[in-house]
C-alpha positions as CSV (number, residue, x, y, z in Angstrom):
1,M,-15.9,200.4,0.1
2,S,-14.7,203.5,0.4
3,A,-12.2,205.3,-1.8
4,V,-8.4,204.4,-0.5
5,W,-8.2,208.2,-0.1
6,D,-10.6,207.8,2.6
7,F,-9.5,205.5,4.7
8,A,-8.1,207.2,8.1
9,D,-4.5,205.8,7.7
10,F,-4.0,207.1,4.4
11,D,-1.4,209.8,4.7
12,D,-0.6,211.3,1.4
13,H,0.7,208.0,0.3
14,E,2.5,207.9,-3.3
15,H,0.9,204.9,-4.8
16,V,-1.4,201.9,-3.7
17,H,-2.0,199.5,-5.9
18,M,-5.1,196.7,-5.8
19,F,-3.7,193.4,-7.7
20,R,-5.9,190.6,-8.9
21,D,-4.2,187.8,-10.8
22,R,-7.6,185.4,-11.2
23,A,-5.2,182.4,-12.7
24,S,-3.4,182.0,-9.6
25,G,-6.0,183.4,-7.2
26,L,-3.8,186.4,-6.0
27,T,-5.3,189.2,-4.4
28,A,-3.0,192.0,-3.4
29,V,-2.3,195.4,-2.1
30,I,0.9,197.2,-2.3
31,A,1.3,200.5,-0.8
32,V,4.1,202.8,-1.1
33,H,4.2,205.6,1.6
34,S,7.3,207.6,0.3
35,T,10.2,207.6,-2.0
36,H,11.8,210.6,-0.6
37,L,14.9,208.9,0.6
38,G,14.7,206.1,-2.2
39,P,12.3,203.2,-3.3
40,G,9.8,201.9,-1.1
41,A,11.2,199.3,0.8
42,G,9.2,196.8,3.3
43,G,8.4,193.1,3.9
44,V,5.1,191.5,2.0
45,R,2.6,189.2,4.7
46,Y,0.5,186.7,3.4
47,W,-2.2,186.9,5.8
48,H,-6.3,185.9,6.0
49,Y,-8.1,189.0,6.5
50,P,-11.8,188.6,7.1
51,Q,-12.8,191.9,5.4
52,R,-10.4,193.3,2.7
53,A,-10.6,196.6,3.9
54,A,-8.9,195.6,6.6
55,A,-6.0,194.4,4.6
56,I,-5.8,198.1,2.6
57,T,-5.8,199.3,6.1
58,D,-2.8,197.0,7.1
59,A,-0.8,197.8,4.0
60,L,-1.6,201.8,4.7
61,R,-0.3,201.8,8.1
62,L,2.9,199.4,7.8
63,S,4.1,201.4,4.5
64,R,4.0,204.7,6.8
65,G,5.9,202.7,9.2
66,M,8.3,201.4,6.9
67,S,8.8,205.2,5.7
68,Y,9.2,206.2,9.4
69,K,11.5,202.7,10.4
70,N,14.1,203.6,7.2
71,A,14.3,206.9,7.8
72,M,15.0,206.6,11.4
73,A,17.9,203.7,10.5
74,G,19.6,206.2,8.3
75,L,18.7,203.8,5.3
76,P,18.4,205.5,1.7
77,M,15.1,203.6,1.0
78,G,11.9,204.9,1.5
79,G,8.4,202.8,2.7
80,G,6.3,200.7,1.2
81,K,4.7,197.3,2.4
82,G,3.0,194.4,0.4
83,V,-0.1,192.2,1.4
84,I,-1.5,189.1,-0.1
85,L,-4.6,188.0,1.2
86,A,-4.9,184.6,2.2
87,D,-7.8,182.3,1.6
88,E,-8.5,180.4,4.8
89,G,-7.0,177.3,4.7
90,A,-5.6,177.5,1.1
91,A,-1.7,177.2,1.1
92,K,0.7,179.5,-1.3
93,T,1.4,178.1,-4.6
94,P,4.3,179.0,-6.9
95,E,1.9,180.5,-9.3
96,L,0.5,182.6,-6.7
97,L,4.4,184.0,-5.8
98,A,4.9,184.1,-9.4
99,A,2.0,186.5,-9.9
100,F,2.9,188.4,-6.8
101,G,6.8,188.9,-8.1
102,R,4.8,190.0,-11.3
103,A,3.0,192.9,-9.8
104,V,6.3,194.3,-8.0
105,E,8.4,194.0,-11.4
106,S,5.3,196.5,-12.4
107,L,6.2,199.0,-10.2
108,G,9.3,199.4,-11.9
109,G,11.5,199.6,-8.9
110,A,9.3,201.9,-6.8
111,Y,8.8,198.9,-4.4
112,V,11.2,196.4,-3.0
113,T,9.9,193.4,-1.4
114,A,11.1,190.8,1.5
115,E,10.2,188.6,4.1
116,D,7.0,189.4,6.6
117,V,4.6,187.4,8.7
118,G,3.8,184.3,6.6
119,M,6.2,184.4,4.2
120,S,9.8,182.6,4.0
121,D,13.0,183.0,2.5
122,A,12.2,180.3,0.3
123,D,9.3,182.3,-1.0
124,M,11.5,185.4,-1.5
125,V,13.5,183.1,-3.5
126,A,10.6,182.0,-5.9
127,I,9.6,185.6,-5.9
128,S,13.1,186.6,-7.3
129,K,12.6,184.7,-10.6
130,H,9.9,187.3,-11.6
131,T,11.4,190.4,-10.1
132,K,14.7,191.9,-9.3
133,H,13.1,194.3,-6.6
134,V,13.0,191.6,-3.9
135,S,15.4,191.2,-0.7
136,G,16.0,188.8,2.1
137,L,17.6,185.7,-0.2
138,P,19.8,183.2,0.8
139,V,23.3,184.4,1.1
140,A,26.9,183.4,1.5
141,S,27.8,183.8,5.0
142,G,29.1,186.9,6.3
143,E,27.5,189.3,3.6
144,A,24.3,191.1,4.6
145,G,20.9,189.7,4.0
146,G,19.0,186.5,4.4
147,D,16.6,186.2,6.7
148,P,15.9,189.4,8.6
149,G,14.2,187.7,11.4
150,P,17.2,187.1,13.8
151,L,18.7,190.3,13.0
152,T,15.3,191.9,14.1
153,A,15.8,190.2,17.1
154,L,19.3,191.6,17.9
155,G,17.9,195.0,17.4
156,V,15.1,194.3,20.0
157,Y,17.0,192.8,22.8
158,L,19.8,196.1,22.5
159,G,16.3,198.3,22.6
160,I,14.9,196.3,25.9
161,K,18.2,196.8,27.1
162,A,18.5,200.3,26.7
163,A,14.7,200.6,27.9
164,I,15.4,198.9,31.1
165,K,18.4,201.4,31.9
166,Q,16.3,204.3,31.1
167,G,13.0,203.0,33.0
168,L,14.6,201.0,35.7
169,G,18.0,202.5,36.0
170,T,19.9,199.1,35.7
171,D,22.4,198.0,32.9
172,S,21.6,194.5,33.1
173,A,18.5,191.9,32.3
174,K,19.3,189.8,35.1
175,D,16.5,189.1,37.2
176,V,14.3,191.4,35.1
177,R,10.7,190.5,34.9
178,I,9.6,190.6,31.2
179,A,6.6,189.4,29.6
180,I,7.2,188.4,26.0
181,Q,4.0,188.4,23.5
182,G,4.6,186.4,20.5
183,V,8.0,183.6,20.3
184,G,8.1,183.5,16.5
185,S,11.5,184.4,14.7
186,V,11.8,187.4,16.2
187,G,10.3,187.1,19.7
188,G,11.8,184.0,20.2
189,G,15.0,185.3,19.4
190,V,14.5,187.7,21.9
191,A,13.5,185.3,24.3
192,R,16.8,183.6,24.4
193,R,19.4,186.4,24.4
194,L,17.5,187.8,27.8
195,A,17.1,184.3,29.0
196,A,20.9,183.9,28.6
197,E,21.7,187.1,30.4
198,G,19.3,185.8,33.4
199,A,15.9,187.6,32.5
200,K,12.8,185.9,34.5
201,L,10.8,185.4,31.2
202,T,7.0,185.1,31.3
203,L,5.8,183.6,27.5
204,A,3.0,183.5,25.5
205,D,1.7,182.9,21.9
206,V,-1.2,182.0,19.7
207,N,1.0,179.2,18.8
208,L,0.5,177.2,22.6
209,T,3.2,174.6,21.3
210,R,5.6,176.7,20.2
211,A,5.0,178.9,23.4
212,K,5.2,175.9,26.0
213,E,8.4,174.4,23.9
214,L,10.1,177.3,24.5
215,A,9.3,177.8,27.7
216,E,10.7,174.5,28.6
217,E,13.9,175.0,26.9
218,L,14.1,178.4,28.7
219,G,12.7,178.0,32.2
220,A,10.3,179.9,31.8
221,E,6.7,181.0,32.8
222,L,3.7,180.4,30.6
223,A,1.0,182.6,30.0
224,D,-2.0,183.3,27.9
225,S,-1.4,185.5,24.7
226,A,-3.8,187.8,25.6
227,A,-3.7,187.5,29.8
228,I,0.2,188.6,29.0
229,M,-0.9,192.0,28.2
230,E,-2.2,192.6,32.3
231,I,0.8,190.9,33.5
232,E,2.8,192.5,36.5
233,A,6.3,192.6,35.1
234,D,9.2,195.1,34.8
235,V,8.5,195.0,30.7
236,L,5.9,193.8,28.4
237,S,7.3,193.0,25.0
238,P,4.8,192.8,22.0
239,N,6.6,190.8,19.2
240,A,3.2,189.6,17.3
241,L,0.7,191.6,15.6
242,G,-0.1,195.4,16.0
243,A,-2.7,197.9,17.5
244,I,-2.4,196.1,20.4
245,L,-1.7,199.4,22.6
246,T,-5.4,200.6,22.9
247,E,-7.2,202.8,25.4
248,R,-8.4,199.9,27.3
249,S,-5.4,197.6,27.4
250,I,-3.1,200.7,28.1
251,E,-5.3,201.1,31.5
252,K,-4.7,197.6,32.3
253,L,-0.7,197.8,32.1
254,R,1.1,196.7,35.0
255,V,4.4,197.3,33.6
256,P,6.8,200.6,33.9
257,I,8.2,199.9,30.3
258,V,6.7,198.5,27.1
259,A,9.4,197.5,24.1
260,G,8.9,195.4,21.7
261,G,9.4,194.4,17.8
262,A,5.7,194.2,16.6
263,N,5.0,196.9,14.2
264,N,2.1,199.4,14.8
265,Q,1.6,198.8,18.6
266,L,-0.3,201.9,19.1
267,A,-3.7,201.4,18.1
268,T,-4.2,204.8,17.6
269,A,-1.8,208.4,17.9
270,A,-4.0,209.4,20.9
271,D,-2.5,205.9,22.5
272,G,1.0,207.4,22.6
273,Q,0.0,210.2,24.7
274,R,-2.4,207.7,27.4
275,I,0.8,205.7,27.5
276,H,2.5,208.4,28.2
277,D,0.4,209.6,30.7
278,R,0.9,206.7,32.7
279,G,4.7,207.6,32.9
280,I,5.4,204.1,31.2
281,T,8.9,204.0,29.4
282,Y,7.9,203.4,25.4
283,A,10.3,202.3,22.9
284,P,8.4,203.6,19.6
285,D,8.3,200.2,17.4
286,Y,9.7,201.7,14.0
287,V,13.1,202.3,16.0
288,I,13.5,199.2,17.8
289,N,12.7,196.7,15.5
290,A,14.9,198.4,12.5
291,G,17.5,195.0,12.8
292,G,15.8,193.2,9.8
293,I,15.3,196.0,7.3
294,I,19.1,197.5,7.8
295,N,20.3,193.5,6.8
296,V,17.9,193.4,3.7
297,A,18.3,197.2,2.8
298,L,22.0,196.7,2.9
299,E,21.7,193.5,0.8
300,Y,19.5,195.1,-1.6
301,L,22.1,198.1,-2.2
302,G,24.8,195.9,-1.9
303,Q,26.5,198.4,0.4
304,G,27.4,195.6,3.5
305,S,28.6,192.8,5.0
306,R,26.9,191.2,8.0
307,E,29.7,193.2,10.2
308,E,28.2,196.3,9.1
309,V,24.6,195.5,9.6
310,E,25.3,194.5,13.2
311,S,27.1,197.8,13.6
312,R,24.4,199.8,12.2
313,I,21.7,197.8,14.8
314,H,23.9,198.6,17.3
315,L,22.8,202.5,17.0
316,I,19.5,201.6,17.8
317,P,19.7,202.1,21.7
318,G,21.6,205.7,20.8
319,R,18.0,207.0,19.3
320,L,15.9,205.4,21.7
321,A,17.9,207.6,23.8
322,E,17.8,210.1,21.9
323,I,14.1,210.1,22.0
324,W,13.5,209.5,25.4
325,A,15.7,212.4,26.3
326,E,13.7,215.1,23.8
327,S,10.3,213.0,25.1
328,K,11.5,213.9,28.9
329,A,12.7,217.7,27.9
330,S,9.2,218.8,26.0
331,G,6.9,216.7,27.9
332,T,5.9,215.0,24.3
333,P,5.0,211.3,24.3
334,A,8.2,209.1,22.9
335,S,6.1,207.9,19.9
336,A,5.3,211.6,18.9
337,V,8.9,212.6,19.1
338,A,10.0,210.0,17.0
339,D,7.2,210.5,14.2
340,R,8.5,214.4,14.4
341,M,11.8,213.1,13.7
342,A,11.1,211.2,10.7
343,Q,8.6,213.4,9.3
344,K,11.4,215.2,9.1
345,L,13.8,213.0,7.6
346,I,11.4,212.3,4.7
347,G,10.4,215.8,3.9
348,R,7.4,216.1,5.5
349,G,8.4,218.0,8.9
C-alpha cells in the first residue's frame, strides 16, 4: 500500500495515525487535517470497508472537510476524523470502544471525537471512560451537546430553504418537490420538517423498511436509493454517504438544486465545476451540515446553551447566500468559493 502522503486526498494533513489493538480487534485511523484554529474536531465512524486503503481515504477526505466545516461555522476548532474498520458482521464490543478511547487519549488533545455513522451517544459514553477528548455525550435539557443528528437536520432544513429561495425564488417549501436520499437521523429529521411545511417528498434509503415506514408516516413517495439520483424534482437532498456527485451522475441530474447533509458529496473537485456548468444551485455540504458539529463543539468548549447552538445554526443560510453571491459575481463554482473561504480561515489561503 502507498504511503499516506501519496494518497490523492492527502492535503498536508498534520497527523495521520493508524491504530491496531489485537486484544480488542480494533483497527482504526485517525486523521488530523489542521489545528490552526484549535484541536482537530470530528466524529468517528464505524464502517466496513472492502479495502483498508478506502478507510484511509475516507479519514483523509472527512478530516479535511471538518477543517473547512469548523472554520466556516466560526468555531475555534480544527479538523479531524476517526474511522473504525468494522469486520463484516461483527458487533462493536466494550473492549473495542475502550481501545479507541485510549487511542484518542494518546494524541494528547490533538483530536476530539464525537458520534458519526455507525456510532451512538451510548458509544460516546463508553469512549469517554478512557479519554476526556470526546463530545456528543448526554446532557441536561437546554444545554449544548448530546446527539448531533437533530441539530444537523435543523441546519440542513434551513439550508434547503435558502437554496429554494436562491434557485426557485420562493420562501416556502410548500408544494416544492424534494427527493431525499438517506432518511436516517439527519435525512429523516429533514424530511419531517419539510413535510410539516407541505413539501412533496420522495424518499429513498438502503434500509428499505426505514424508508417505507417514514414514507407512510409522512405521506411521501418511495424510490430506489440509486434511482432517486435521476428523479425529476425541484431539489435533490443527499443525506447518506458521500462521493455521489460524479461526472456520470451529474449528467443525469433532473433537478435545479442540490442541497443535503451528506459529507463529501462531490467525488472530485472537478465535479464542482460540472454541477456549476449545468446551472444547478449547489449548497456546499460542509456549510449546510454544520449544525451537529456546532452542537458538540460548544459542548466540548463549555461555551453554550441549546439556545446558543440553534442561534448559530440559523446563521447557515446567510453563509450560503454569501457563497452563492460570490459564485454569481465571479463565475466560480460555489464549491470552489467555499473552499477558498475556508482555506483562508485555516491559514492556507
